[in-house]
FISETI-182268 format. One record per residue (C-alpha): residue in three letters; x, y, z negated. Coordinates in nm, 4 decimals. Layout:
% FISETI-182268
(rec "ALA",(X,Y,Z))
...
//
This chain:
% FISETI-182268
(rec "MET",(-0.0132,-0.0037,-0.0385))
(rec "SER",(0.2847,0.2636,-0.1017))
(rec "LEU",(0.4996,0.1180,0.2064))
(rec "ASP",(0.1929,0.2170,0.4640))
(rec "ALA",(0.1188,0.5921,0.3084))
(rec "SER",(0.5576,0.6286,0.2933))
(rec "GLU",(0.4955,0.5769,0.6320))
(rec "GLU",(0.1879,0.7030,0.7468))
(rec "GLU",(0.3556,1.0626,0.6128))
(rec "SER",(0.6681,0.9520,0.8016))
(rec "ALA",(0.4918,0.9468,1.0683))
(rec "GLN",(0.4001,1.3435,1.0715))
(rec "GLU",(0.5399,1.6807,1.1056))
(rec "VAL",(0.4706,2.0396,1.1159))
(rec "GLU",(0.4900,2.1233,1.4703))
(rec "ILE",(0.6321,2.4786,1.4085))
(rec "PRO",(0.4945,2.8055,1.5873))
(rec "ALA",(0.6817,2.9022,1.8860))
(rec "ASP",(0.8666,3.2374,1.8965))
(rec "ILE",(0.6970,3.5305,2.1041))
(rec "GLU",(1.0070,3.6112,2.3856))
(rec "TRP",(1.0567,3.9460,2.5713))
(rec "LYS",(0.9628,3.9389,2.8520))
(rec "MET",(0.6279,3.8050,2.7241))
(rec "LEU",(0.5350,4.1369,2.5812))
(rec "ASP",(0.2782,4.4419,2.7308))
(rec "LYS",(0.5967,4.7041,2.5866))
(rec "SER",(0.3398,4.9908,2.6067))
(rec "LYS",(0.1202,4.8617,2.3424))
(rec "PHE",(0.4223,4.6918,2.1484))
(rec "PHE",(0.5842,5.0215,2.1352))
(rec "PHE",(0.2638,5.2631,2.1025))
(rec "LEU",(0.1921,5.0265,1.8157))
(rec "GLY",(0.4902,4.9151,1.6295))
(rec "ALA",(0.5007,5.3417,1.5793))
(rec "ALA",(0.2181,5.3537,1.3845))
(rec "LEU",(0.2440,5.0160,1.1857))
(rec "PHE",(0.6308,5.0984,1.1268))
(rec "SER",(0.5345,5.5034,1.0018))
(rec "GLY",(0.2543,5.3646,0.7768))
(rec "VAL",(0.4985,5.0878,0.6461))
(rec "SER",(0.7815,5.3815,0.5828))
(rec "ALA",(0.4954,5.5828,0.4199))
(rec "THR",(0.4235,5.3115,0.1794))
(rec "LEU",(0.7875,5.2510,0.0626))
(rec "TYR",(0.9622,5.5757,0.1063))
(rec "PRO",(0.9971,5.6744,-0.2811))
(rec "ILE",(1.1470,5.3600,-0.3325))
(rec "VAL",(1.4214,5.4823,-0.1158))
(rec "VAL",(1.3865,5.8260,-0.3403))
(rec "LEU",(1.4715,5.6478,-0.6321))
(rec "LYS",(1.7338,5.4877,-0.5037))
(rec "THR",(1.9152,5.7813,-0.3755))
(rec "ARG",(1.8889,5.9538,-0.7179))
(rec "GLN",(2.0286,5.6636,-0.9154))
(rec "GLN",(2.3114,5.6473,-0.6959))
(rec "VAL",(2.4636,5.9958,-0.6498))
(rec "ALA",(2.3833,6.0414,-1.0770))
(rec "GLN",(2.6498,5.9774,-1.2253))
(rec "SER",(2.5447,5.7978,-1.5217))
(rec "GLN",(2.2736,5.5141,-1.5047))
(rec "LEU",(1.9000,5.5725,-1.5456))
(rec "SER",(1.6330,5.3251,-1.5203))
(rec "CYS",(1.4275,5.3623,-1.2225))
(rec "ILE",(1.1069,5.4148,-1.4039))
(rec "ARG",(1.2804,5.7065,-1.6067))
(rec "THR",(1.4141,5.8118,-1.2519))
(rec "ALA",(1.0042,5.8334,-1.1594))
(rec "PHE",(0.8218,5.9954,-1.4711))
(rec "TRP",(1.1342,6.2490,-1.4643))
(rec "ILE",(1.0705,6.3198,-1.1040))
(rec "VAL",(0.6870,6.3580,-1.0764))
(rec "ARG",(0.7305,6.5592,-1.4582))
(rec "ASN",(0.9436,6.8455,-1.2868))
(rec "GLU",(0.8973,6.8165,-0.9201))
(rec "SER",(0.5255,6.6660,-0.9467))
(rec "PHE",(0.4521,6.3887,-0.7309))
(rec "ARG",(0.5093,6.5472,-0.4097))
(rec "GLY",(0.9061,6.4886,-0.4636))
(rec "LEU",(0.8754,6.1364,-0.4078))
(rec "TYR",(0.8187,6.2177,-0.0832))
(rec "ARG",(1.0856,6.4617,-0.0239))
(rec "GLY",(1.2569,6.4381,0.3142))
(rec "PHE",(0.9726,6.1994,0.4012))
(rec "GLY",(0.9197,6.4443,0.7722))
(rec "THR",(1.2323,6.4340,0.8788))
(rec "SER",(1.2704,6.0685,0.7415))
(rec "LEU",(0.9539,5.9863,0.9091))
(rec "THR",(1.0772,6.1683,1.2889))
(rec "GLY",(1.3680,5.9851,1.2705))
(rec "THR",(1.1758,5.5711,1.2216))
(rec "ILE",(0.9869,5.6389,1.5102))
(rec "PRO",(1.2811,5.6618,1.8068))
(rec "ALA",(1.4983,5.4112,1.5913))
(rec "ARG",(1.2365,5.2062,1.5395))
(rec "ALA",(1.1700,5.1718,1.9565))
(rec "LEU",(1.5359,5.1325,1.9940))
(rec "TYR",(1.5787,4.9080,1.7161))
(rec "MET",(1.2786,4.6470,1.8660))
(rec "ALA",(1.4054,4.6992,2.1578))
(rec "ALA",(1.7425,4.4896,2.1464))
(rec "LEU",(1.6395,4.3090,1.8893))
(rec "GLU",(1.3889,4.1069,2.1485))
(rec "ILE",(1.6380,4.2087,2.4782))
(rec "THR",(1.9342,4.0159,2.2911))
(rec "LYS",(1.7809,3.7960,2.0784))
(rec "SER",(1.6050,3.6149,2.4651))
(rec "ASN",(1.9515,3.6451,2.5960))
(rec "VAL",(2.1597,3.4784,2.3461))
(rec "GLY",(1.9710,3.2485,2.2405))
(rec "THR",(1.8978,3.1207,2.6379))
(rec "ALA",(2.2892,3.0583,2.6450))
(rec "ALA",(2.3380,2.9307,2.3742))
(rec "ILE",(2.0660,2.6464,2.4446))
(rec "ARG",(2.2509,2.6680,2.8247))
(rec "VAL",(2.6071,2.5443,2.6062))
(rec "GLY",(2.4111,2.3034,2.4327))
(rec "LEU",(2.4208,2.4477,2.1097))
(rec "PRO",(2.1152,2.2637,1.8863))
(rec "GLU",(1.7996,2.4889,1.8870))
(rec "PRO",(1.8000,2.5643,1.5109))
(rec "THR",(2.1431,2.6455,1.5743))
(rec "ALA",(2.1010,2.8556,1.8699))
(rec "ALA",(1.8550,3.0793,1.6750))
(rec "ALA",(2.0660,3.1163,1.3644))
(rec "VAL",(2.2788,3.2755,1.6275))
(rec "ALA",(2.0876,3.4420,1.8855))
(rec "ASN",(1.9401,3.6269,1.5261))
(rec "ALA",(2.2431,3.6451,1.3957))
(rec "ALA",(2.3659,3.8998,1.7219))
(rec "ALA",(2.0373,4.0076,1.7933))
(rec "GLY",(2.0144,4.2002,1.4287))
(rec "LEU",(2.3696,4.3275,1.4882))
(rec "SER",(2.3021,4.5279,1.8189))
(rec "ALA",(1.9745,4.6301,1.7062))
(rec "ALA",(2.1447,4.7780,1.3692))
(rec "VAL",(2.3860,4.9712,1.6111))
(rec "ALA",(2.1668,5.0677,1.8482))
(rec "ALA",(1.9374,5.2379,1.5624))
(rec "GLN",(2.2484,5.3542,1.3434))
(rec "ILE",(2.2828,5.6305,1.6783))
(rec "VAL",(1.9143,5.7788,1.5810))
(rec "TRP",(1.8914,5.7027,1.2356))
(rec "THR",(2.2027,5.8630,1.1003))
(rec "PRO",(2.1504,6.2033,1.1551))
(rec "ILE",(1.8178,6.1435,1.0537))
(rec "ASP",(1.9530,5.9751,0.7330))
(rec "VAL",(2.2284,6.2726,0.6684))
(rec "VAL",(1.9282,6.5445,0.6256))
(rec "SER",(1.6418,6.3187,0.4799))
(rec "GLN",(1.8933,6.2498,0.1953))
(rec "ARG",(2.0121,6.6349,0.1574))
(rec "LEU",(1.6136,6.6802,0.1049))
(rec "MET",(1.5956,6.4086,-0.1516))
(rec "VAL",(1.8551,6.4957,-0.3927))
(rec "GLN",(1.7734,6.8513,-0.3423))
(rec "GLY",(1.5446,6.9047,-0.7123))
(rec "ASP",(1.8299,6.6564,-0.8714))
(rec "CYS",(1.9469,6.9887,-1.0221))
(rec "TYR",(2.0957,6.7599,-1.3478))
(rec "GLY",(2.2886,6.5133,-1.0540))
(rec "GLN",(2.4430,6.7812,-0.9077))
(rec "SER",(2.5745,6.9682,-1.1635))
(rec "VAL",(2.7359,6.6093,-1.3098))
(rec "ILE",(2.8669,6.5271,-0.9294))
(rec "ARG",(2.9591,6.8889,-0.8620))
(rec "HIS",(3.2109,6.8703,-1.1933))
(rec "LYS",(3.3247,6.4895,-1.1538))
(rec "MET",(3.3712,6.5968,-0.7220))
(rec "ASN",(3.6035,6.9213,-0.7428))
(rec "ASN",(3.2937,7.1582,-0.6611))
(rec "THR",(3.1590,6.9224,-0.3646))
(rec "SER",(2.7797,6.8944,-0.4186))
(rec "PRO",(2.4896,6.7376,-0.3181))
(rec "SER",(2.2361,7.0300,-0.2018))
(rec "SER",(2.4642,7.2757,-0.3088))
(rec "ILE",(2.2861,7.4623,-0.0268))
(rec "LYS",(1.9319,7.4909,-0.0642))
(rec "TYR",(1.7175,7.3640,0.2559))
(rec "LEU",(1.3483,7.4992,0.3131))
(rec "ASN",(1.2718,7.2129,0.5623))
(rec "GLY",(1.4104,6.9760,0.7788))
(rec "ILE",(1.4982,7.1743,1.0818))
(rec "ASP",(1.6732,7.4312,0.8524))
(rec "ALA",(1.8628,7.1197,0.7104))
(rec "PHE",(1.9395,6.9861,1.0610))
(rec "ARG",(2.0278,7.3628,1.1954))
(rec "ARG",(2.2936,7.4158,0.8675))
(rec "ILE",(2.4875,7.1125,0.8761))
(rec "LEU",(2.4939,7.1656,1.2436))
(rec "ASN",(2.6909,7.5138,1.2507))
(rec "VAL",(2.8617,7.4648,0.8643))
(rec "ASP",(3.0440,7.0759,1.0082))
(rec "GLY",(2.9092,7.0450,1.3484))
(rec "LEU",(2.8241,6.6956,1.4662))
(rec "ARG",(3.0320,6.5103,1.2680))
(rec "GLY",(2.8113,6.6868,0.9855))
(rec "LEU",(2.5239,6.5069,1.1561))
(rec "TYR",(2.6618,6.1681,1.1416))
(rec "ARG",(2.8895,6.1601,0.8335))
(rec "GLY",(2.8980,5.8006,0.7034))
(rec "PHE",(2.8378,5.6753,1.0668))
(rec "GLY",(3.1056,5.3784,1.0758))
(rec "ILE",(3.0556,5.2926,0.7055))
(rec "SER",(2.6641,5.2894,0.8266))
(rec "ILE",(2.7233,5.0450,1.0574))
(rec "LEU",(3.0175,4.8685,0.8330))
(rec "THR",(2.7021,4.8376,0.6190))
(rec "TYR",(2.4039,4.8077,0.8258))
(rec "ALA",(2.5111,4.5975,1.1259))
(rec "PRO",(2.6645,4.2171,0.9143))
(rec "SER",(2.3773,4.3028,0.6978))
(rec "ASN",(2.1114,4.2664,0.9896))
(rec "ALA",(2.3251,4.0050,1.1498))
(rec "VAL",(2.3212,3.8168,0.7626))
(rec "TRP",(1.9914,3.8656,0.7472))
(rec "TRP",(1.8519,3.7710,1.0430))
(rec "ALA",(2.0719,3.4539,1.0807))
(rec "SER",(1.9069,3.4319,0.7484))
(rec "TYR",(1.5348,3.4421,0.8390))
(rec "SER",(1.5836,3.1835,1.0760))
(rec "VAL",(1.8076,2.9235,0.8549))
(rec "ALA",(1.4945,2.9931,0.5653))
(rec "GLN",(1.1798,2.9992,0.7663))
(rec "ARG",(1.3572,2.6246,0.8860))
(rec "LEU",(1.3923,2.5303,0.5469))
(rec "VAL",(1.0339,2.6311,0.3579))
(rec "TRP",(0.9024,2.4651,0.6469))
(rec "ASP",(1.0368,2.1465,0.6045))
(rec "GLY",(1.0445,2.1483,0.2463))
(rec "ILE",(0.6251,2.2460,0.1937))
(rec "GLY",(0.5424,2.3134,0.5073))
(rec "PHE",(0.3612,1.9851,0.5411))
(rec "TYR",(0.1661,2.0801,0.2146))
(rec "LEU",(0.0735,2.4047,0.4076))
(rec "CYS",(-0.0726,2.3004,0.6688))
(rec "LYS",(-0.4574,2.2002,0.6810))
(rec "LYS",(-0.5355,1.8458,0.8138))
(rec "ASP",(-0.8244,1.9997,1.0503))
(rec "ASP",(-0.5003,2.0788,1.2312))
(rec "GLU",(-0.3686,1.7392,1.2669))
(rec "ARG",(-0.3334,1.6163,1.6647))
(rec "PHE",(-0.1535,1.2878,1.7689))
(rec "GLU",(0.0620,1.2641,2.0075))
(rec "ASN",(0.2408,0.9733,2.1410))
(rec "GLY",(0.1526,0.8137,1.7736))
(rec "VAL",(0.3060,1.0718,1.5653))
(rec "SER",(0.0494,1.3471,1.3990))
(rec "ALA",(0.1836,1.7089,1.4706))
(rec "LEU",(0.0136,1.9005,1.1914))
(rec "ARG",(-0.0187,2.2653,1.3584))
(rec "PRO",(-0.0235,2.5255,1.0764))
(rec "ASP",(-0.3067,2.8221,1.1312))
(rec "CYS",(-0.2174,3.2189,1.1154))
(rec "ARG",(-0.1906,3.2419,0.7907))
(rec "THR",(0.0310,2.9907,0.7178))
(rec "VAL",(0.2794,3.1555,0.9013))
(rec "MET",(0.3071,3.4384,0.7638))
(rec "ALA",(0.3201,3.3457,0.4201))
(rec "VAL",(0.6097,3.0952,0.5011))
(rec "GLN",(0.7685,3.4116,0.7688))
(rec "GLY",(0.6806,3.6666,0.4607))
(rec "ALA",(0.8724,3.4439,0.1603))
(rec "SER",(1.2191,3.4054,0.4078))
(rec "ALA",(1.2072,3.7358,0.4817))
(rec "PHE",(1.1440,3.8270,0.0867))
(rec "MET",(1.4211,3.5498,0.0129))
(rec "ALA",(1.6663,3.6931,0.2887))
(rec "GLY",(1.6169,4.0754,0.2007))
(rec "GLY",(1.7346,4.0271,-0.1229))
(rec "VAL",(2.0160,3.8169,-0.0505))
(rec "SER",(2.1749,4.1387,0.1637))
(rec "ALA",(2.1021,4.4173,-0.0869))
(rec "VAL",(2.2909,4.2303,-0.3064))
(rec "ILE",(2.5883,4.1861,-0.1082))
(rec "THR",(2.5674,4.5383,0.1082))
(rec "MET",(2.4914,4.7454,-0.1867))
(rec "PRO",(2.8449,4.8988,-0.2722))
(rec "LEU",(2.8605,4.9898,0.0907))
(rec "ASP",(2.5376,5.1544,0.1108))
(rec "THR",(2.6179,5.3537,-0.2330))
(rec "ILE",(2.9203,5.5008,-0.1064))
(rec "LYS",(2.7721,5.5594,0.1897))
(rec "THR",(2.4832,5.7901,0.0237))
(rec "ARG",(2.7394,5.9424,-0.1565))
(rec "LEU",(2.9839,6.0192,0.1327))
(rec "GLN",(2.6302,6.1564,0.2723))
(rec "VAL",(2.4732,6.3884,0.0714))
(rec "LEU",(2.7989,6.5841,-0.0744))
(rec "ASP",(2.9039,6.8980,0.0809))
(rec "GLY",(3.2073,7.0251,0.0595))
(rec "ASP",(3.2708,7.3623,-0.1696))
(rec "GLU",(3.2007,7.7373,-0.0021))
(rec "ASN",(3.6083,7.7871,0.0893))
(rec "GLY",(3.5090,7.5579,0.3642))
(rec "ARG",(3.7448,7.2120,0.1879))
(rec "LYS",(3.5620,6.8950,0.3277))
(rec "GLY",(3.3786,6.6316,0.1594))
(rec "PRO",(3.5239,6.3610,-0.0282))
(rec "THR",(3.6549,6.0547,0.1647))
(rec "PHE",(3.6178,5.6735,0.1361))
(rec "GLY",(3.8814,5.6094,-0.0781))
(rec "GLN",(3.8069,5.9224,-0.3376))
(rec "THR",(3.3909,5.8527,-0.3508))
(rec "LEU",(3.5258,5.4808,-0.4106))
(rec "ARG",(3.7593,5.6027,-0.6482))
(rec "ASN",(3.5275,5.8542,-0.8628))
(rec "LEU",(3.2735,5.5701,-0.8401))
(rec "ILE",(3.4978,5.3404,-1.0392))
(rec "ARG",(3.6046,5.6189,-1.2739))
(rec "GLU",(3.2230,5.7114,-1.3623))
(rec "GLY",(3.1564,5.3687,-1.4687))
(rec "GLY",(3.3309,5.0942,-1.3260))
(rec "TRP",(3.2795,4.8415,-1.0332))
(rec "THR",(2.9262,4.8203,-1.1708))
(rec "ALA",(2.8813,5.2050,-1.0807))
(rec "CYS",(2.8414,5.0608,-0.7580))
(rec "TYR",(2.5533,4.9061,-0.7854))
(rec "ARG",(2.3071,5.2206,-0.8877))
(rec "GLY",(1.9984,5.1944,-0.7536))
(rec "LEU",(2.0384,4.8195,-0.7166))
(rec "TRP",(1.7255,4.7460,-0.8342))
(rec "PRO",(1.5207,4.9884,-0.6555))
(rec "ARG",(1.7375,4.8734,-0.3301))
(rec "TRP",(1.6943,4.5064,-0.4011))
(rec "ALA",(1.2872,4.5424,-0.4347))
(rec "SER",(1.2816,4.8011,-0.1471))
(rec "MET",(1.4890,4.5454,0.1322))
(rec "SER",(1.3113,4.2387,0.0109))
(rec "MET",(0.9548,4.4427,0.0326))
(rec "SER",(1.0625,4.6050,0.3006))
(rec "ALA",(1.1932,4.3017,0.5031))
(rec "THR",(0.8581,4.1015,0.3964))
(rec "THR",(0.6158,4.3975,0.5429))
(rec "MET",(0.8574,4.4855,0.8544))
(rec "ILE",(0.8166,4.1150,0.9187))
(rec "THR",(0.5003,4.0233,0.8613))
(rec "THR",(0.3574,4.3471,1.0717))
(rec "TYR",(0.6177,4.2668,1.3094))
(rec "GLU",(0.5402,3.9479,1.3654))
(rec "ILE",(0.1493,4.1001,1.3983))
(rec "LEU",(0.2977,4.3701,1.6042))
(rec "LYS",(0.4140,4.0639,1.8835))
(rec "ARG",(0.0828,3.9237,1.8636))
(rec "LEU",(-0.1313,4.1478,1.9168))
(rec "SER",(0.0862,4.2775,2.1963))
(rec "ALA",(0.1697,3.9648,2.3430))
(rec "LYS",(0.0003,3.9157,2.7170))
(rec "ASN",(-0.1555,3.5455,2.6935))
(rec "GLN",(-0.3191,3.6270,2.4038))
(rec "GLU",(-0.5416,3.2778,2.4339))
(rec "GLY",(-0.1928,3.1096,2.3927))
(rec "LEU",(-0.1750,3.2131,2.0746))
(rec "THR",(-0.4952,3.0909,1.8610))
//
């Protein structure tokens, strides 16, 4: 009896849904819907980004909750959305570049990997890693200037952080110039520092986000398969069972697929946040620190790292870890579920997806 049951279970497998490739998408619908959906996601998660940035530029470690209460009490709820308009303006073209580079690279590399004889799971992981790498580089071309401006606006209300860092950084301080809005900040940074000022931290942004994206997309691909292999059988309904060549194939419904994708994205996002946190902290400080009034440039990468270690040891590089971990995990979960919904809505052949 038990042997028969074991043989029956071994003859069952989960039919993992095929990925929707770039050539299967209606591009105009893809980019239009993508702009709307990801703008909503950005608006939801933006306060966490502000908290993370404030903690990274502060000299002492403050809890995320205390930082949030301080901002709301002293700057009102609007303080949690400082720089959001600027960030949203850059999100649309940056996301468009990101998604295009991601899908084109994944499709081409995946096809090439299969042709050279790599197993399908390995080919998928390689394609996802290459796609994440190229997408991050493409997006940073647009995103870095937006990031610089929006982060300057984020820390303008942080009077305590400004005074401390001005003292520690030899008169270099975040937002020593008060900006009226994103356009004013863009213009004044360009006038004072030129194009280099807008692309401050571009190199370290690439070093932070490119490997992080490669690791995230590869981890996401592997995590998905592990979840399907581990508990995928239990998530599928018996009503979805089909028989092919004597083997029972379970086809998961849309809710099951989204649950697995969301869980896989959450795990991959958390790992990426921990690995890249020190680089992100240094990048944030480089981008928000001005030079002094005599034209002296802001600190270098090495000086910023030394100042962080002097302030609180190596653990200072992990200030803002929890909001960043939460932001990346939640952002990854919402992003991947939104992204998969977007691809399904933008697919040319809707009937083949049901």
